[in-house]
Phi, psi and omega in degrees: 000129179256155181285154177278135177272163177300323180296317179296319180294319177299315179298317179299316181295328180281318189268339192306312181270002185245342183230154176296147180301325179302316181293318179298316181299316179295318180298318183271350182069036180232165179282160177299321180294325177298321177297311180300317180298317182294318178299316179300314180296319181292320177297323177297334178266003176093007177291150175243164182233143178299146181235151173291134179298144180300136178278147179294146178280127181269142176279168177299321179297320178298317180295319179294323181293333179289334182272000000 
């Protein structure tokens, strides 16, 4: 088991809620479970992760207009 670098942690905090875990794991050369374990440990220490901004809720009229 290798230690996490500061660069890997920065990438994880930026990408975790924005990219699939599979893609993050491939980028970092780690297993998906390793990613989940690290996120769990970091949350326990109070770390936060960047999130995709909430998308606006569309009305039925907006949805119909798209079709």
